[in-house]
C-alpha positions in Angstrom: -10.1 -12.1 -24.4 -7.0 -11.0 -22.2 -5.2 -14.5 -21.0 -1.8 -14.3 -18.7 -0.6 -17.5 -17.4 1.8 -17.7 -15.1 5.5 -20.1 -15.0 8.8 -20.5 -13.7 8.1 -20.8 -9.9 9.9 -23.4 -7.4 12.0 -23.7 -4.5 15.3 -22.3 -4.5 17.3 -21.5 -1.5 18.4 -17.9 0.0 20.8 -15.8 -3.0 19.4 -18.2 -5.4 17.7 -16.6 -8.8 14.5 -17.5 -10.2 13.3 -16.0 -13.3 9.0 -15.8 -13.5 7.7 -15.5 -17.5 4.2 -14.4 -17.8 2.8 -15.5 -21.7 0.3 -13.2 -22.7 -2.3 -13.2 -25.4 -5.2 -11.2 -26.5 -4.3 -7.7 -25.5 -6.4 -5.2 -27.3 -5.2 -1.6 -27.7 -8.4 0.8 -27.6 -7.8 4.8 -27.4 -5.4 4.7 -24.3 -2.8 2.7 -26.9 -1.0 1.1 -23.7 -1.2 -1.4 -20.8 0.4 -0.8 -17.5 2.4 -5.2 -17.0 2.7 -5.5 -13.6 3.8 -8.6 -11.3 2.2 -8.7 -8.0 2.7 -11.2 -5.0 1.1 -12.2 -1.7 1.4 -14.6 1.6 -1.7 -16.6 3.1 -3.0 -13.5 5.4 -1.4 -10.6 3.8 -3.0 -8.7 1.0 -1.3 -8.8 -2.7 0.4 -6.4 -3.4 2.7 -4.5 -6.4 6.3 -5.6 -7.0 7.3 -3.6 -10.7 5.3 -3.0 -13.8 5.9 -2.0 -16.8 4.8 -0.4 -20.1 3.5 -2.5 -22.4 4.6 0.2 -24.9 6.5 2.7 -23.2 9.6 2.6 -20.7 7.7 3.8 -17.6 8.7 0.9 -14.5 8.7 0.7 -11.2 10.2 -1.7 -8.2 9.0 -1.5 -4.7 12.0 -0.7 -3.0 12.9 -4.1 -0.9 13.2 -5.2 -4.6 15.1 -3.1 -6.7 18.6 -3.7 -7.3 17.1 -7.5 -7.4 14.8 -8.2 -9.8 14.4 -6.9 -12.9 11.0 -7.0 -15.0 11.1 -7.1 -18.7 8.5 -8.1 -21.7 9.2 -8.7 -25.3 6.0 -7.1 -27.5 7.2 -10.0 -30.4 7.7 -13.3 -28.0 4.4 -11.8 -25.9 6.0 -12.4 -22.5 6.4 -10.5 -19.8 9.1 -11.7 -17.0 10.4 -11.5 -13.9 14.2 -12.0 -13.2 14.7 -12.4 -9.5 18.5 -12.7 -7.7 19.3 -12.5 -4.5 16.3 -13.4 -3.0 15.2 -13.7 0.3 12.8 -15.9 2.4 10.8 -12.7 2.5 10.3 -13.2 -1.3 8.2 -16.5 -0.8 5.0 -16.0 -1.8 2.3 -16.8 -4.7 3.6 -14.5 -7.9 0.6 -13.1 -10.2 1.1 -11.3 -13.6 -1.5 -8.7 -14.2 -2.7 -6.3 -16.5 -4.5 -3.5 -17.5 -5.4 -0.7 -20.1 -3.8 2.5 -19.2 -1.0 5.0 -20.1 1.8 4.8 -17.8 5.0 6.7 -17.6 6.3 4.6 -14.7 6.6 4.8 -10.7 3.8 2.9 -9.5 2.3 0.0 -9.5 -1.8 0.2 -9.7 -3.5 -1.3 -6.4 -4.3 -5.2 -7.4 -8.4 -4.5 -7.6 -8.0 -1.7 -10.6 -5.8 -4.5 -12.7 -8.4 -6.5 -14.8 -6.8 -9.0 -15.9 -4.8 -11.9 -13.9 -3.0 -14.6 -14.1 -3.5 -17.5 -11.9 0.0 -16.7 -9.9 2.8 -19.4 -9.6 4.4 -20.0 -6.3 7.5 -19.3 -4.8 9.4 -20.6 -1.9 13.2 -19.3 -0.4 14.5 -21.8 2.1 17.1 -20.4 3.9 
């Protein structure tokens, strides 16, 4: 059973930084040999959106346009951790952030729609004050 648990959310001022972490366990590799790992975010009344995605094994990567140059996704296979470094944060980044995974080949360039993701963490709240 895949389990995912986020940490690192909090309240910071605009322009500040946060690092989100997601502890991952239970990944089982099938014939796809890969998992798409992603960070998604959601605010009340809005649909959950993909912020950044990365292949657990490969080099595929994706960033939503408005976080490019500010956010960096990474994974540490040895530590079973998915991370999201967020710099120059803006009030519009305020949301609950979720890590997610799905077993599927991945070469980058997109995040799957939230409904396609198989496993989810419970989320961590990020609040950016102006």
